[in-house]
N, C-alpha and C positions, 0 to 999 in steps of 0.2 A: 531382748529382740531389737529397741528401739536404738541398746546403741552399739548394737551390730552391722542397723544398717546406718548408724551413721557414722561411724569407726570406715562405713562400706564405702559411704558416697568420698569422706575426704582422702578416700585410696583412691578414686577413678580420681578425683576434683588434684591430685598429687602426681599424678600418670599424666595427666591430658599435660598441663603444668609443661615437669617434664618432657614432651613430645611439643611444645612452646617453645622450648628456650632451646630443644638441639637445633627443629628445623631452624629457627632467624637467628643461629651462629655454624659462621661457617666451622668454625674452630674448633668445636663440641663435633658435629658429624664428621668431622676430620680423623676425633681420637677410637669416635664410636665405631668408625671404617675400619680402625688402623686393629681394633677390636677387638668384632666380632673377622676382619682377615685374618689377625695370626690363630685365634681359636680355626676355623672351619680346615687354614693350613694343617692344622695340627692334628687332627683328625682325617688327612686326605694322606699327610707327608709319612717320610719312612718311619717316623718316632714310634708310632703307635702302629702301623700292621696293619690298620682296617681295611685302606684299597690296597686294590693291585699297583704296579706304580706304570701299568700301561694305562690305565683307566684314572690317573692323579693325574697321571699327564699332559690327556685329554681334556680333563675340568677341569685342572689347576689354567687352559688358556681359555675352556670360557668365562668362568673367574676374571682374564686378566684381560679380557675385552674391552671394561669401559676402560677400563686403563691406557690400552693401546689407544684404543680412537679415542683419547682426549689429548695422549702425546701425540695423537697425528694432528689432531687439530691445531694443536698447539706447533706445532712444526709450519704444518702450512702455511702458516699468517708469522711468522720467526720473524722474515727475510726482512722483508714488507715493515713490521711494524718495527725491526729497528735502526732499517735505515728512515725511518719514517719522522719516530720520535728523536735520533741523534739529531735529522736535519730540522725539525721544526725546537728542536731545547737552542742550540747556533743563531737560528735566525731570529730565537725571538727573543734573543739578549737586546737592551739597549745601546749597548758597545760591547767594544772588540775589549772592552780592559775589563767588562764584567767574564768577555769570556775568560779570557792569558789569567784572573785568578782562579776562577773556577778550575780551568786546567791546569795548573804547577799546580796548587793542591791538591788535586784530586792523586794527581804523579805523584807527589811525596804519599803519601796518604798509605796508595797501594805498595812503594815500593819499601815503606820503609814497616808494616807489618806484614807483609807477607815473608820481606825476612825476619823479622822476627818471631814470627808463628817457625820457620824454619830452621835455625837456633833453638826453641822452646821444644820441637819437637826432639833436637838433635840433641838438647841436655836427658828430656825425660826418657832416649832411650838411654841412653848412657850410666843413667843411674839405675836405669829397674830390668836392663838385659834380660826382655823378654826371648828373648833366642834363646838366649844357651833355658827357659825350660822348655826347649822343644828340640835342643840340638839332639838327645838321646833318640829320640824318633825318625829326624828327620833321611829322607832316605842319600843315597852316596854320594859324594859329589866325585866331579871328575878335579885331579890337583888344579889350583887359582893359575898356577906360571903357563899349563896349557891351554888357558883360554887365554886369545887373542884381546888385548882389552890399549885397544886405540885411542889414550889418553891426551895422546898429541893434538890431537883433531877434538879433542871435547875444549871449552865449547868456545877457544881463541880464534883458533884456523877457522872453522867455517862460520866462523863472526861475519866478516864484510859480504860474503851471501847469502846468509840469513837472513841479513839488515837490508838484503837491496830487493832479497823473494819476498820481502812480505809486501810491499807496493803491488795489489792486484791491475796485476796489466792484462789479464783480461775478467772481467770484472762477471759475468756472463757463465766462465767455466767455476767461480770462486763459487759462484749463488747457486750453478746447481752443484757441485759440491761441496754445501754447507757450510763452506770457509769460512767463518764467523770475525775474525782476527780480520778479516779477509776484505770481507764484508763493515766492518767495519773501518778501516781505514779506508776505505772508499764510501761510506759515509759521509765521515766525518772531513772529506776532502771535497766532492762537493759542497757541504754546507755552509766547507769555512769560502770559499767560493763566491756562491752567493751570497754570502758578508761583504762584501770584497766589493759587490756588485750594484749597480743604479735599482732601490728597487719598484721600480713599475716592468722593469725587464727580467726576472728573474721570479719575480709574480705569477708564474705558472705554473711553473715548476712551484711551487711551491703550496700554491693554492690544491697542487694535486699529491704529493707526498698531506697533507692533509687530511684533505681528503680516505691513501689509501690509511692512515692511522685512524678513522671514525669504521671506517671497517672494519677491519682488522680489531681494532677495540668489543664491534661488537659477535665477531665471532667466537672471540676469547670469549665475554661473556655466555654463549653459551656456551661454552668450551667452562662455565663452572658448576654448568646442573647438573651437571657428573661428575662431580669429582668426591662424592663420596664414595660413590660405590665402584672412583676409578682406585684408591686408597684400597678398598678393604680387596675388592681382584684383586692388584700389586702388591698387596703384601699376604697374600693368600698362596698367589705363588710363587712367591720368592718362600714360606718355609712349606712351601711342598718339594718346588724344590733342592733345596738341602738344611729342612729341617734343624729343631734345635740342636742335637747334639755337631752339627757343622758348625753353630748361631756358639755356643760358647767352650767351643775344643780347642782354643787356643786363649783364654780368656789373657789372661797378662798379658799378648799381644792388644790385644783389643783393650781391654782394660787401662793399659799405655798409648794406643791412637781418644780413647777418649778422651782424656785427665789430660789431657793437648789444645785435642781441642777445647775444653771446658774456663781451663787458661786463655787461650783466644778470647771464647768468646767475652769472658771479665774483662782482660784487656778490651776492646770495643765498648763492653759499659762503662764502663771509666773515662776514660775518653770522652759520650757522649755526657756522661755529667759531669765532666770538668769541664768539659771545653762546647760543648752541644746544648746545652741549657738545660736538656732532659734526663730526668730519674733515670738507675734503672727499673722501677717499678714500672714506671710510666711507660719504655720503650717495651719493654716485653711485653709487658697489658695490649696494645697499642699494633706490635708486629709479632703476633702469636699466630694469629689466624696462615699469616705466609710465608714465616720458619716453618708450621705444620707442615702444609700444603709440600714446600720444597721435602722436607726433613721423607714425607711420604712419595714422590720423583722421582728422589735423584738429581734434578735436575734447575737450574740456577737460573739458566733461558726459556724452561718451562712456567714459569712466574714471573718471569719479568712484568708483568701486565697488572698483577696485584700489588709490584713491589712498586711500580711506580704509582701504583692508589694507592698504596697505606704513605707510604711515602708524604704525598699533595696533602693527604682527607686530614692522614692521623699524626701525619707529624710532623705541617706546615712548613713542609718544603714551596717552593714556590714551583709551578709545573713548568717555564725553560732547565729550570736545572736539576726536575728529578728526569723529567726526559731524556736532560743528555746525561748524567751518572747512572742513569740505573741500566742502560744497554750498555756504557762505556768497561759498569762493572760486574756484569753477567755476563763479559768478557774473559776482564783485565784480573780483576780484583777476586781472584781463587788461593789469599792465604792458607785459611786450613787443608785446600788441596797443599800447597807445599809442608805445611807441618805431616798432614797424615802419607807423603811420598820419601818425605826426609825417614823418617823412622822407618818406613816400610821398605830402606838401605840400610838401615843400622841393622834394623830387625837379620834379615836376609844377611846378609856381611858377619851377622855372629853367629844366628845357624849353622852355618858352612866353615863359621872358625877362619872367615878372612879378619888380619886385620886391617884396617884400613891407619897411615896416617894421617899425620893436621892437613895435610896443602888437601889428599884426597877430601877429607869434610869440610877442607873451607872455599876446592873446585865442585861439589856433591852442591851443596848448597846455592851455591853462584848460578851453577844451573839445572834445579827444580827447581830455582827460585822464576825464571828464565826461562827454562821447558810451562809450571804453574799457572803465568800472567799471560801466557800463548796459548794456553788448550781453549776448547771448549768446554763451553757452560754441561756438557749433556754427558749422563752414564757412562760409565765403564771406559770417560774417555785415562782417566788419572792406570789403567793397568798398564794401557798399550809404553806409556813414556813412563813409566817405572821401567817395563821387561828392557827397553833401548839403555833408560841409563844405569841399571843395574851390570851391563852384558858390559856399556863402556870403559869401566870402570874394575873389569874383577871377578864382580858378583856371578857366581854360578846362577842363574837363571830356571834351577829345576823348583824349588825351596815355593814357584812362584803360588805353584801350584795350593799353601795353604794358602796363601794370601787373596786367592781369590776364593777358600773358604767362606769370607766373610768380609770377604769383599761387599758385600751391598750392601750390610749395614754398616757400618764404615760410610759409604758412599754414602748413606743418607745423613748420618752425623754430618760427615763433613761439609754438606750441601747447606744442613741449614744452617751451620755458621759464616760459611761463606753471602748466603744473603744475607745472614747480620751484618757480617761485612759490607756490604751493597746502603743496605740503610742505615748503618753504625759514618755510611761517608754525605749521604745525607743529610744527614745529623747536623755533620760538622760544616756540609755547605750551605746550608737551609740561608745564611747571614751574608750569602757572599754576593751583592744584590741591594740595587738599588730603589726598589720597593720593598715597606716595612712586612716584617712575616712575621706570623705568630709566634709567642713566650714561647711556649714549650707546645709537647703533645696533647692532644685526643685525644684517650682516650676510650675504646668505647668496645 
């Protein structure tokens, strides 16, 4: 009996330690929420048929409520947070030379990694040919020759109008329409103008944006309290809506995209180890909670506050650089999205039996790199871009129904890699400052 009591006491102590361990680690809470959400979604979803689909739908809506509230809170402060962060980052630099150095290097990083990601997707899709595995079951397509393909208009014919259209001539409308690229450009122009004015003349507006940043971060801290419940509800709703059968039905296509994203992540880790002075294990350990949250929410914008905090506190990035690079990265650094879209375009072409020439492939890469750089960091946007680009190159859009079936899990995965790219950029640029910074990461 004493042995039983002792073992019972040890078991109780271990359970207590497990609860404390989970409560003090956000990434553990996120993993627990994901696992429980998948289990709940499986019980309520179409695979087992235990619950009537109508009842499962409204139950899923209630389960997803914490996730909707979390995303709503973040969306509420996202625009002031982006503007305040960028302006603070620009005006916090000691001199304009630092701004030029950070901006030019970040631009090179985005262009090089995004192009490399698109090439990875193109090569993997060409080698593995995921479309060949579902071509037999694909719906009937119309003759590709009968589909108008205004290729002459993409991308160069509309380039002048697209470039001039980047300027937010109506900033209020851009904010109302949540045009994040326009908001970023507006904030960049305001911040750069402030650096050219006398400090005492622009101090009131800098104080305003400083206060705006503080208030926004407080609201973000409130939102973080419901993160585990948000992850649970979002995962449950996902499985209820699509079921496991849909998620694994296109395994070759999904595996191709995931393999490409893994290769891109390896590229990021290699760059950090070679030029950032941070080992891959230390980087993953430091960034893991943020990456898990990005995976769960499918939104690089939603985790932007946590990305900034991770860059500053765990990667040793100066605050002014993190405040500038992370908001820009959440808007324009979408290499994972470019890889996914390139793979999906080739997949759809293979399913339809449409052969793309080398010129078509080149133009597709150029178009998707440009489109992904301007894509908002919110769930589902990539599908809209993908449909438009596919139609422009004569690829029948009917296969999009297959893409949509597994898009959510791939959206989560590419967001994971996109946020890893933002933190990689921060780690590579953290020494572009006159002040000494930390020599390595501080994993915790």
